[in-house]
Legacy VTK file of the C-alpha trace (Angstrom):
# vtk DataFile Version 3.0
C-alpha trace
ASCII
DATASET POLYDATA
POINTS 272 float
136.371 236.188 297.533
133.439 238.608 297.689
133.922 242.315 298.114
131.240 244.210 300.030
130.909 246.646 297.127
130.262 243.966 294.528
126.685 243.600 293.276
124.593 241.696 295.790
123.805 238.884 293.352
127.534 238.198 292.863
128.093 237.968 296.620
125.066 235.714 296.989
126.267 233.431 294.195
129.705 233.145 295.804
128.233 232.316 299.201
125.768 229.788 297.852
128.455 228.003 295.816
130.859 227.879 298.722
128.248 226.706 301.217
127.034 224.032 298.818
130.573 222.748 298.324
131.180 222.586 302.065
127.848 220.849 302.564
128.721 218.153 300.022
132.132 217.571 301.633
130.532 217.390 305.066
127.962 214.872 303.848
130.752 212.517 302.808
133.174 213.184 305.685
130.631 213.009 308.460
128.396 210.195 307.276
129.491 207.990 310.162
129.555 210.701 312.835
126.889 211.873 315.253
126.599 215.430 313.918
124.578 215.501 310.719
125.560 217.655 307.699
122.208 219.432 307.928
123.070 220.576 311.444
126.509 221.725 310.360
125.247 223.931 307.541
123.216 226.123 309.929
125.018 229.494 310.173
127.874 228.135 308.054
127.123 230.712 305.362
127.581 233.559 307.845
130.856 232.047 309.049
132.118 231.644 305.481
131.183 235.247 304.737
133.248 236.503 307.678
136.212 234.203 307.099
136.383 235.097 303.409
137.599 238.523 304.544
140.179 236.997 306.877
141.596 234.372 304.526
145.145 235.789 304.641
145.354 235.766 308.441
146.821 232.603 309.930
145.657 232.795 313.550
142.217 234.087 314.502
140.878 235.327 317.846
137.158 234.596 318.311
134.577 234.975 321.085
131.527 232.726 320.828
128.826 234.061 323.176
126.147 231.410 323.610
128.232 228.443 322.466
125.571 225.779 323.093
127.185 222.432 322.093
130.071 224.012 320.197
128.536 223.998 316.725
130.798 226.890 315.739
133.814 224.916 316.909
132.788 222.102 314.560
132.482 224.552 311.672
135.916 226.046 312.396
137.590 222.627 312.683
136.356 221.627 309.217
136.795 224.983 307.471
138.629 224.901 304.153
141.031 227.801 304.894
144.214 227.117 306.860
143.468 229.050 310.042
144.230 228.278 313.645
141.181 229.268 315.712
141.539 230.538 319.279
137.975 230.516 320.576
136.621 231.816 323.878
133.342 229.944 324.465
130.889 231.747 326.749
128.097 229.402 327.852
126.004 229.576 331.058
124.008 226.343 330.822
125.760 223.629 332.864
124.702 220.734 330.601
126.121 222.548 327.571
129.341 223.405 329.399
129.839 219.690 330.078
129.494 218.921 326.353
131.956 221.713 325.496
134.506 220.358 327.957
134.178 216.860 326.525
134.629 218.106 322.951
137.331 220.720 323.566
140.217 218.257 323.533
139.165 216.588 320.283
139.999 219.462 317.931
143.252 219.823 315.997
142.804 223.371 314.659
140.671 224.913 317.396
142.015 225.993 320.789
139.137 226.363 323.239
138.769 228.405 326.427
135.446 227.791 328.214
133.820 230.494 330.362
130.847 229.138 332.299
128.968 232.400 332.746
126.214 234.427 331.083
126.981 237.812 329.542
124.835 240.892 330.049
125.148 244.654 330.419
124.852 244.311 334.199
126.414 241.821 336.596
124.686 239.723 339.240
122.309 236.787 339.311
119.441 236.688 336.799
116.583 234.219 336.471
116.997 232.052 333.385
114.281 229.826 331.955
115.326 226.402 330.675
113.030 224.823 328.112
112.781 221.287 326.810
115.359 221.979 324.068
118.979 222.582 325.051
119.233 225.716 322.890
116.406 227.373 324.785
118.003 228.877 327.856
117.004 232.492 328.220
116.581 235.317 330.689
114.070 236.998 328.363
110.432 236.183 329.286
109.253 237.163 325.786
111.373 234.326 324.406
109.504 231.791 326.521
106.183 233.140 325.255
107.261 232.917 321.623
108.459 229.317 322.048
105.640 228.404 324.398
105.458 224.745 323.344
109.113 224.252 324.278
108.559 225.807 327.701
105.466 223.824 328.719
107.828 221.843 330.909
110.500 224.243 332.102
112.409 225.320 335.157
113.849 228.547 336.478
117.593 228.604 337.005
119.353 231.409 338.937
122.374 232.167 336.768
125.479 234.263 337.342
125.886 237.086 334.817
128.954 239.160 334.033
129.752 242.125 331.825
132.450 241.924 329.145
134.833 243.741 331.498
134.175 241.212 334.245
134.487 238.299 331.810
137.977 239.442 330.825
139.048 239.866 334.454
137.476 236.663 335.801
138.781 234.361 333.072
142.082 236.166 332.455
141.451 237.072 328.831
143.941 239.559 327.383
142.231 242.849 326.584
144.731 243.843 323.906
143.957 240.909 321.607
142.829 241.954 318.115
139.524 240.066 318.096
138.590 238.953 314.595
135.049 237.695 315.149
132.498 237.840 317.948
129.279 235.858 317.617
126.363 236.560 319.967
123.427 234.171 320.325
121.741 234.754 323.680
118.067 234.014 323.020
116.640 237.536 323.015
119.368 239.219 325.093
121.729 240.170 322.258
121.226 243.945 322.509
122.201 243.885 326.190
125.350 241.909 325.387
126.227 244.340 322.598
125.896 247.234 325.024
128.328 245.483 327.352
130.774 244.912 324.503
130.651 248.579 323.498
131.068 249.722 327.117
134.197 247.543 327.391
135.624 249.182 324.235
135.815 245.844 322.426
135.725 246.355 318.670
136.117 243.110 316.674
136.760 243.040 312.948
133.438 241.224 312.439
130.376 240.687 314.566
127.305 238.468 314.273
124.106 238.664 316.308
120.562 237.369 316.024
117.603 239.183 314.534
115.420 239.403 317.622
111.730 238.789 318.163
111.507 242.475 319.000
112.633 243.980 315.709
112.955 247.412 317.278
115.791 246.017 319.433
117.495 244.747 316.276
117.307 248.221 314.735
118.624 249.667 318.004
121.553 247.249 317.863
122.421 248.392 314.331
122.240 252.044 315.411
124.454 251.366 318.440
127.064 249.645 316.305
127.023 252.409 313.684
127.886 254.871 316.440
130.820 252.649 317.393
132.584 252.245 314.095
130.705 249.500 312.247
129.767 250.569 308.726
128.513 247.459 306.915
125.544 245.295 307.935
124.362 242.187 306.089
121.162 240.209 306.591
121.021 236.403 306.580
117.545 234.886 306.824
116.369 231.369 307.586
113.065 229.620 307.285
114.819 226.295 307.833
117.940 224.950 306.106
119.860 226.331 304.255
120.355 230.033 304.977
119.381 232.765 302.501
121.685 235.738 301.919
119.433 238.812 301.714
121.962 241.597 301.231
122.831 244.810 303.015
120.661 246.011 305.882
118.352 248.766 304.710
115.987 249.576 307.565
113.493 248.088 310.003
110.770 247.962 307.343
112.938 245.625 305.244
113.015 243.017 308.027
109.326 243.446 308.781
108.574 242.893 305.088
110.606 239.686 305.032
108.716 238.377 308.027
105.350 239.299 306.561
106.274 237.511 303.323
107.295 234.385 305.270
110.925 234.678 304.154
112.428 235.116 307.605
111.552 232.999 310.628
115.047 233.397 312.103
118.191 235.137 311.019
121.387 236.986 311.793
123.036 240.311 311.144
126.736 240.251 310.226
128.497 243.556 310.799
131.940 244.868 309.814
LINES 1 273
272 0 1 2 3 4 5 6 7 8 9 10 11 12 13 14 15 16 17 18 19 20 21 22 23 24 25 26 27 28 29 30 31 32 33 34 35 36 37 38 39 40 41 42 43 44 45 46 47 48 49 50 51 52 53 54 55 56 57 58 59 60 61 62 63 64 65 66 67 68 69 70 71 72 73 74 75 76 77 78 79 80 81 82 83 84 85 86 87 88 89 90 91 92 93 94 95 96 97 98 99 100 101 102 103 104 105 106 107 108 109 110 111 112 113 114 115 116 117 118 119 120 121 122 123 124 125 126 127 128 129 130 131 132 133 134 135 136 137 138 139 140 141 142 143 144 145 146 147 148 149 150 151 152 153 154 155 156 157 158 159 160 161 162 163 164 165 166 167 168 169 170 171 172 173 174 175 176 177 178 179 180 181 182 183 184 185 186 187 188 189 190 191 192 193 194 195 196 197 198 199 200 201 202 203 204 205 206 207 208 209 210 211 212 213 214 215 216 217 218 219 220 221 222 223 224 225 226 227 228 229 230 231 232 233 234 235 236 237 238 239 240 241 242 243 244 245 246 247 248 249 250 251 252 253 254 255 256 257 258 259 260 261 262 263 264 265 266 267 268 269 270 271
């Protein structure tokens, strides 16, 4: 198990070895199933990194904001450690919610609660833009510009938004749960969701959010979390599959340099 104070190359070696082993098992176990191993390995390294620090805890409390088709649920179900996963799935797109409901009863190790709402730092109805790919459902106009080809044919969808406080009240989620992991993937709106989480005094053991198109917002997110008790930040970059472990967050210039060098087209920050 990696320790955050170990040399970066040792952590990277551990993560690569573990992810490769899981990938090989998935390739055999899922050969006849609809979900391909290549799809399953996306963000698996980040999940392994978080769960390696929780390997002695039997039951985990998780919030998955932007659940899409439940890819994280699939990762949890097949994880090598003997956890029971209690997962709150927050997903606003109706087509994705239908998929989540169909899949939710098929898991043996994952208990699923589905919340069909969008999260933000303010409540009310926002205009979302739905692209031609089911992952592209965003209330951030800049996102539609960046993925212009996927939004050539698109539609605007008025969507109900809630804050973290309202989410807990509306869906009867216990506020005193010790949340182990919160993942946020909201297509350019992650900083707003983080603000809502902080305002609700929710402090999970681990947190994961996307590196945004606006890198200044990513730096702002790190600063906000530092002010609220998070002390460690790790960068995971992707130019495709698999993920690359970069190491500890240094500053905004580090991320800009990775982009300039073509080493980061997408990525996540994992915070503890």
